[in-house]
N, CA, C and O atoms as a DFTB+ gen file, in Angstrom:
352 C
 N C O
     1  1     -65.112      16.260     158.170
     2  2     -65.053      15.809     156.815
     3  2     -64.299      14.628     156.661
     4  3     -63.174      14.486     157.140
     5  1     -65.077      13.528     155.809
     6  2     -64.066      12.516     155.760
     7  2     -63.196      12.918     154.400
     8  3     -63.842      13.680     153.682
     9  1     -61.955      12.602     153.910
    10  2     -61.475      12.361     152.757
    11  2     -61.343      10.966     152.571
    12  3     -60.847      10.045     153.219
    13  1     -62.284      11.156     150.856
    14  2     -61.951       9.639     150.325
    15  2     -60.990       9.306     149.900
    16  3     -60.350      10.252     149.441
    17  1     -60.331       7.989     149.772
    18  2     -59.272       7.814     149.067
    19  2     -59.693       6.897     147.884
    20  3     -58.867       6.146     147.364
    21  1     -60.855       6.956     147.504
    22  2     -61.306       5.635     146.376
    23  2     -60.235       6.056     145.337
    24  3     -59.921       4.943     144.915
    25  1     -59.704       6.670     144.861
    26  2     -58.363       7.039     144.174
    27  2     -57.946       5.910     143.639
    28  3     -57.782       5.853     142.420
    29  1     -57.623       4.462     144.717
    30  2     -57.312       3.397     144.293
    31  2     -57.910       3.009     143.597
    32  3     -57.197       2.190     143.017
    33  1     -59.206       2.993     143.000
    34  2     -59.986       2.240     142.125
    35  2     -59.724       3.393     140.833
    36  3     -59.709       4.600     141.075
    37  1     -59.576       2.987     139.809
    38  2     -59.469       3.439     138.621
    39  2     -60.989       3.240     137.666
    40  3     -61.574       2.160     137.594
    41  1     -61.445       4.468     137.001
    42  2     -62.382       4.323     136.230
    43  2     -61.994       3.769     134.868
    44  3     -60.904       4.046     134.368
    45  1     -62.681       3.166     134.405
    46  2     -62.102       2.679     133.189
    47  2     -61.802       0.883     133.074
    48  3     -61.880       0.130     132.103
    49  1     -61.442       0.628     134.494
    50  2     -60.790      -0.656     134.544
    51  2     -61.910      -1.373     135.349
    52  3     -62.802      -0.817     135.990
    53  1     -61.697      -2.752     135.194
    54  2     -62.710      -4.318     135.134
    55  2     -62.253      -4.514     136.230
    56  3     -61.065      -4.354     136.513
    57  1     -63.464      -5.030     137.295
    58  2     -63.828      -5.603     138.958
    59  2     -64.787      -6.553     138.601
    60  3     -65.538      -6.625     137.628
    61  1     -64.606      -7.313     139.636
    62  2     -65.796      -8.733     140.026
    63  2     -65.732      -8.335     141.063
    64  3     -64.701      -7.833     141.510
    65  1     -67.055      -8.481     141.862
    66  2     -67.082      -8.642     143.058
    67  2     -67.129     -10.105     143.347
    68  3     -67.660     -11.037     142.744
    69  1     -66.266     -10.029     144.683
    70  2     -65.769     -10.995     145.123
    71  2     -67.394     -12.709     145.616
    72  3     -67.518     -13.931     145.536
    73  1     -68.236     -11.354     146.115
    74  2     -69.076     -11.905     146.350
    75  2     -70.716     -12.773     145.612
    76  3     -71.471     -13.629     146.072
    77  1     -70.694     -12.224     144.678
    78  2     -71.895     -12.467     143.561
    79  2     -71.645     -12.847     142.366
    80  3     -72.489     -13.289     141.587
    81  1     -69.733     -12.611     141.999
    82  2     -69.566     -13.212     140.715
    83  2     -69.327     -11.781     139.756
    84  3     -68.376     -11.537     139.014
    85  1     -70.492     -10.968     140.039
    86  2     -70.824      -9.747     138.871
    87  2     -69.320      -9.155     138.660
    88  3     -68.360      -8.980     139.410
    89  1     -69.549      -8.956     137.441
    90  2     -68.263      -8.114     137.024
    91  2     -68.596      -7.213     135.639
    92  3     -69.292      -7.547     134.680
    93  1     -68.073      -6.319     135.800
    94  2     -68.161      -4.527     135.056
    95  2     -66.942      -4.018     135.128
    96  3     -65.973      -4.463     135.742
    97  1     -67.074      -2.602     134.160
    98  2     -66.098      -1.780     134.199
    99  2     -66.481      -0.537     134.697
   100  3     -67.420       0.100     134.221
   101  1     -65.611      -0.060     135.889
   102  2     -65.697       1.285     136.850
   103  2     -66.049       1.988     136.320
   104  3     -65.138       2.464     135.642
   105  1     -67.483       2.733     136.055
   106  2     -67.928       3.877     135.548
   107  2     -68.707       5.153     136.672
   108  3     -69.318       6.148     136.282
   109  1     -68.437       4.719     138.233
   110  2     -68.795       5.584     138.994
   111  2     -67.974       4.883     140.068
   112  3     -67.467       3.772     140.226
   113  1     -68.098       6.350     140.920
   114  2     -67.547       5.860     142.579
   115  2     -68.045       7.672     143.685
   116  3     -67.933       8.898     143.694
   117  1     -68.628       6.417     144.446
   118  2     -69.101       7.461     145.515
   119  2     -68.944       7.378     147.025
   120  3     -68.994       6.267     147.551
   121  1     -68.723       8.660     147.894
   122  2     -68.463       8.555     148.975
   123  2     -69.225       8.767     149.502
   124  3     -70.044       9.574     149.063
   125  1     -69.441       8.003     151.081
   126  2     -70.579       8.634     151.982
   127  2     -69.839       9.161     153.140
   128  3     -68.730       8.810     153.542
   129  1     -70.525       9.941     153.550
   130  2     -70.464      11.027     155.322
   131  2     -69.981       9.574     156.318
   132  3     -68.906       9.636     156.915
   133  1     -70.610       8.654     156.402
   134  2     -70.377       7.474     157.028
   135  2     -69.096       6.855     156.954
   136  3     -68.618       6.221     157.895
   137  1     -68.402       7.062     155.614
   138  2     -66.764       6.609     155.398
   139  2     -66.936       5.214     154.587
   140  3     -66.025       4.386     154.610
   141  1     -68.063       4.997     153.915
   142  2     -67.966       3.649     153.005
   143  2     -67.840       4.595     151.575
   144  3     -68.417       5.669     151.406
   145  1     -67.113       4.046     150.785
   146  2     -66.837       4.086     149.013
   147  2     -67.489       2.892     148.455
   148  3     -67.558       1.838     149.087
   149  1     -67.837       3.009     147.596
   150  2     -68.908       2.474     146.477
   151  2     -68.704       2.570     145.284
   152  3     -68.756       3.736     144.892
   153  1     -68.478       1.787     144.482
   154  2     -68.072       1.800     142.831
   155  2     -69.335       1.299     142.039
   156  3     -70.192       0.588     142.563
   157  1     -69.362       1.563     141.236
   158  2     -70.437       1.187     140.410
   159  2     -69.932       0.515     139.005
   160  3     -69.246       1.063     138.142
   161  1     -70.277      -0.368     139.005
   162  2     -69.826      -1.630     137.897
   163  2     -70.554      -2.043     136.982
   164  3     -71.463      -2.833     137.235
   165  1     -70.243      -1.470     135.351
   166  2     -71.551      -1.550     134.319
   167  2     -71.147      -2.614     133.726
   168  3     -70.013      -2.523     133.255
   169  1     -71.882      -3.963     133.531
   170  2     -71.468      -4.991     132.250
   171  2     -71.144      -4.842     130.875
   172  3     -70.281      -3.973     130.760
   173  1     -71.274      -5.032     130.454
   174  2     -70.851      -5.292     129.003
   175  2     -72.403      -5.526     128.367
   176  3     -73.369      -6.090     128.882
   177  1     -72.252      -4.815     126.929
   178  2     -73.578      -5.507     126.717
   179  2     -73.837      -6.989     126.622
   180  3     -72.923      -7.804     126.745
   181  1     -75.294      -7.388     126.364
   182  2     -75.228      -8.820     126.779
   183  2     -75.117      -8.864     124.896
   184  3     -74.959      -7.927     124.114
   185  1     -75.284     -10.434     124.617
   186  2     -74.977     -10.919     123.169
   187  2     -75.795     -10.376     121.757
   188  3     -75.338     -10.408     120.614
   189  1     -77.302      -9.810     122.233
   190  2     -78.134      -8.991     121.550
   191  2     -77.694      -7.593     121.545
   192  3     -78.043      -7.021     120.513
   193  1     -76.982      -6.793     122.439
   194  2     -76.315      -5.731     122.029
   195  2     -77.420      -4.852     123.103
   196  3     -77.655      -3.647     123.199
   197  1     -77.863      -5.833     123.705
   198  2     -78.979      -4.749     124.959
   199  2     -78.035      -4.290     126.045
   200  3     -77.056      -4.949     126.397
   201  1     -78.337      -3.273     126.491
   202  2     -77.602      -2.955     127.587
   203  2     -77.893      -3.254     128.682
   204  3     -79.098      -3.245     128.934
   205  1     -77.027      -3.601     129.668
   206  2     -77.608      -3.831     131.018
   207  2     -77.289      -3.067     132.218
   208  3     -76.434      -2.201     132.034
   209  1     -77.687      -3.149     133.225
   210  2     -78.085      -2.132     134.419
   211  2     -77.191      -2.253     135.281
   212  3     -77.315      -3.298     135.919
   213  1     -75.955      -1.346     135.709
   214  2     -75.134      -1.315     136.405
   215  2     -75.498      -1.175     138.126
   216  3     -76.456      -0.515     138.530
   217  1     -74.363      -2.067     139.212
   218  2     -74.961      -2.232     140.318
   219  2     -73.387      -1.876     141.384
   220  3     -72.246      -2.322     141.263
   221  1     -73.908      -1.014     142.274
   222  2     -73.189      -0.421     143.096
   223  2     -72.435      -1.356     144.227
   224  3     -73.152      -2.234     144.708
   225  1     -71.207      -1.287     144.667
   226  2     -70.650      -2.193     145.356
   227  2     -69.434      -2.042     146.226
   228  3     -68.362      -1.734     145.705
   229  1     -69.537      -2.240     147.528
   230  2     -68.629      -1.565     148.407
   231  2     -67.200      -1.999     147.698
   232  3     -66.913      -2.814     146.821
   233  1     -66.478      -1.106     148.461
   234  2     -64.807      -1.320     147.381
   235  2     -63.967      -2.152     148.231
   236  3     -62.783      -1.814     148.203
   237  1     -64.240      -3.130     148.969
   238  2     -63.549      -3.766     149.552
   239  2     -63.774      -4.994     149.433
   240  3     -63.185      -6.000     149.829
   241  1     -65.161      -4.721     148.542
   242  2     -65.456      -6.433     147.842
   243  2     -65.016      -6.400     146.654
   244  3     -65.668      -7.216     146.002
   245  1     -64.300      -5.920     146.060
   246  2     -63.800      -5.785     144.722
   247  2     -62.729      -6.669     144.355
   248  3     -61.926      -6.585     145.284
   249  1     -62.290      -7.467     143.500
   250  2     -61.188      -8.073     142.689
   251  2     -61.267      -7.031     141.401
   252  3     -62.225      -6.567     140.783
   253  1     -59.403      -6.821     141.235
   254  2     -58.950      -6.102     140.184
   255  2     -59.133      -7.291     138.989
   256  3     -58.168      -8.046     138.871
   257  1     -60.169      -7.495     138.187
   258  2     -60.049      -8.976     136.959
   259  2     -58.398      -8.767     136.239
   260  3     -57.878      -9.842     135.939
   261  1     -57.662      -7.669     135.982
   262  2     -56.774      -7.688     134.973
   263  2     -55.325      -8.326     135.962
   264  3     -54.421      -8.934     135.388
   265  1     -55.303      -8.123     137.189
   266  2     -54.259      -8.321     138.079
   267  2     -54.756      -9.548     138.930
   268  3     -54.011     -10.432     139.355
   269  1     -56.085      -9.483     139.115
   270  2     -56.564     -10.903     140.173
   271  2     -56.191     -10.730     141.291
   272  3     -55.563     -11.564     141.943
   273  1     -56.539      -9.576     141.689
   274  2     -56.074      -9.202     142.724
   275  2     -56.923      -8.225     144.212
   276  3     -56.653      -7.031     144.081
   277  1     -57.509      -8.397     145.047
   278  2     -58.242      -7.992     145.897
   279  2     -57.720      -6.460     145.541
   280  3     -56.669      -6.036     145.059
   281  1     -59.124      -5.731     146.069
   282  2     -58.642      -4.135     145.505
   283  2     -58.601      -3.803     147.511
   284  3     -59.557      -4.100     148.227
   285  1     -57.627      -3.324     147.913
   286  2     -57.760      -3.093     148.991
   287  2     -58.560      -1.948     149.382
   288  3     -58.526      -1.004     148.593
   289  1     -59.119      -1.846     150.199
   290  2     -59.975      -0.797     151.240
   291  2     -59.969       0.327     151.126
   292  3     -58.872       0.730     151.515
   293  1     -60.679       1.251     150.752
   294  2     -59.956       2.819     150.394
   295  2     -60.958       3.346     151.361
   296  3     -61.181       4.554     151.278
   297  1     -61.451       2.824     152.052
   298  2     -62.722       3.306     153.180
   299  2     -62.446       3.600     154.366
   300  3     -61.433       2.991     154.710
   301  1     -62.911       4.328     155.271
   302  2     -62.738       4.193     156.835
   303  2     -64.023       2.833     156.853
   304  3     -64.784       2.676     155.898
   305  1     -64.062       1.945     158.110
   306  2     -65.153       1.123     158.714
   307  2     -66.565       2.276     158.645
   308  3     -66.571       3.480     158.904
   309  1     -67.419       1.599     158.307
   310  2     -68.677       2.266     157.898
   311  2     -69.198       2.705     159.188
   312  3     -68.737       1.897     159.994
   313  1     -70.237       3.938     160.091
   314  2     -70.508       3.985     160.659
   315  2     -69.627       5.112     161.194
   316  3     -68.500       5.449     160.833
   317  1     -70.530       5.677     162.277
   318  2     -69.544       6.519     163.630
   319  2     -68.261       5.454     164.155
   320  3     -68.187       4.266     164.466
   321  1     -67.371       6.546     164.064
   322  2     -66.222       6.154     165.342
   323  2     -66.146       6.470     166.068
   324  3     -65.018       6.795     166.437
   325  1     -67.192       6.647     166.867
   326  2     -66.787       7.133     168.536
   327  2     -68.617       7.434     168.736
   328  3     -69.306       7.847     167.803
   329  1     -68.967       7.240     169.620
   330  2     -70.163       7.218     170.605
   331  2     -70.412       8.427     170.283
   332  3     -69.406       9.067     169.978
   333  1     -71.741       9.182     170.222
   334  2     -72.293      10.447     170.402
   335  2     -72.400      10.225     172.236
   336  3     -72.641       9.211     172.891
   337  1     -72.061      11.863     172.733
   338  2     -72.300      11.812     174.366
   339  2     -73.388      12.012     174.358
   340  3     -73.997      12.606     173.467
   341  1     -73.978      11.409     175.663
   342  2     -75.117      10.766     176.273
   343  2     -75.540      12.276     176.694
   344  3     -74.770      13.215     176.895
   345  1     -77.006      12.274     176.778
   346  2     -78.050      13.435     176.678
   347  2     -78.901      13.684     178.126
   348  3     -79.892      14.321     178.484
   349  1     -77.795      12.694     178.793
   350  2     -78.251      12.708     180.520
   351  2     -77.643      13.812     181.182
   352  3     -77.837      13.994     182.384
């Protein structure tokens, strides 16, 4: 079992995806068995007050908006860490 370290990402804090520029508040966190941690960023409502859809991003792509610092990767590298034994 992989122990998630996603606690470095805080619920309610605002982050920006460094690739797309998408900004939002952390409203969800997910850890996968492959070792990847992802964060759900939910944007503010638009000018008309309509809700906009959130998106999931790998933790390593995020920048803490308040501190203007990249988020330190909390997950392991994705995929298996070792090759499975040969079946021959």
